[in-house]
N, C-alpha and C positions, 0 to 999 in steps of 0.2 A: 373053856372054848366059846368064842362068840358065835352066835348063830343069828341069821337074819331070815325072817319069813315074810314074804310079800303076800298080799291078798287084795281083792277088790277088782281084779281084772274081769273082762267079759266082752260081750258083744253089745255095741251101742250104735244107734243111727247117727249119721252126720248131724252135727249141731248139738248132740247130746253131751252128757257129763258123766264122769266117773270119778271116784275117789279111791286112790290106791293107799294102802297102809303097809308099813314095814315095821315089824316088831323085832326089837333087838333083845337077845337074852345072853346071859353069861357075863355081862358087864353092865356098867352104867352108861346110858346113851350120852350123858353129859361129857364123857371122855372122847367122844367120836364126832368128827365131821361127817355128815351124811349126804348122800347124793342119789339121784335117780338117773339111770341110763336106759337106753333102749336100743334094740337091734331088730331091724326089719330083715326079711328074707333077702339074702344076697348082698347085704350091706354090712358095713362095720358098726360095731357098737359105738354109740355116741352119747355124750352128756346131754341130759335134759335139764336138770337143775341140781344145785347143791346148796347146802345150808351149814354154816359153821355154828354161829350163835343165832339166836332168834331173829336178829335184825341184819344178819349178814347172809344174803342170798345172791344167787347167780343163776341166770337162765340162758338157755340157747335162744338165739334170735327167732327160731321157728315157733317157739312156744310162748314168747313174751306176750303178756296181756291176756293169755288164755289159761295158763297153768300157774298154780301157786303151790310152793313147797312150804311146809311148816313142820314144827317138831313139838312134841310134848314129852319132855324128859321125865316127868313124873310117871308117865306110862311107858317110857322107853320106846317110843314110837315116832316115826316120821311119816308124813302124809304127802301125797301129791294130788291136789284137786285139779282135775282136768275139765275145762269147759270148752264149749264151741269146738268139739272134736271134729277132726277132718279125716278122710280116708288115709291120708299120708301119715297120720299118727299111729296107724296100725303097726304093731311091733310087740316083741316080748320086752317087758319093762323089768329092769333089775335094780335092786337097792344095793348100795355100796357104803361101807363104813371105813373111814380112815382115822387112825388114832391121831389125836390132835398134837401130841408131843412126838411120838415115834411114828412119823408120817409114812414110813415104809410098811407099816403093819396095816393090812387092809383085809376086809372080808366082803364076800358077795352073797346075795341071796340066790335062790334058785330061779327066780323070774316068774312073772305072771303075764299071761297073754291079754293084750288089748286089741280088739278088732273093731274097726269103725266101718260099717257098711250098711247100706239100705237093702 
């Protein structure tokens, strides 16, 4: 059974930085395309960034130039470096894994809260 565990969330002031981590267990992360999503109160869950292979990344317009997604398959971990954070980045951030071959197979983490406030 694949499990995803996020960490690194917290409270940060506007303009600050955080790095989220998502550790995958029960499989090799190289088999999975990984993504970060977020859900703010009263809003739908939205894609933040995803990464298939190391050089294949995709970002939401709202975070381009501020967030960077990366992966370390030796550590079975995907990261989201978030810089120049804004209050509108406040949300619960979720990690998602999609099998690269059997694309309908997906798993979600439990989420980590990011709050940007002064």
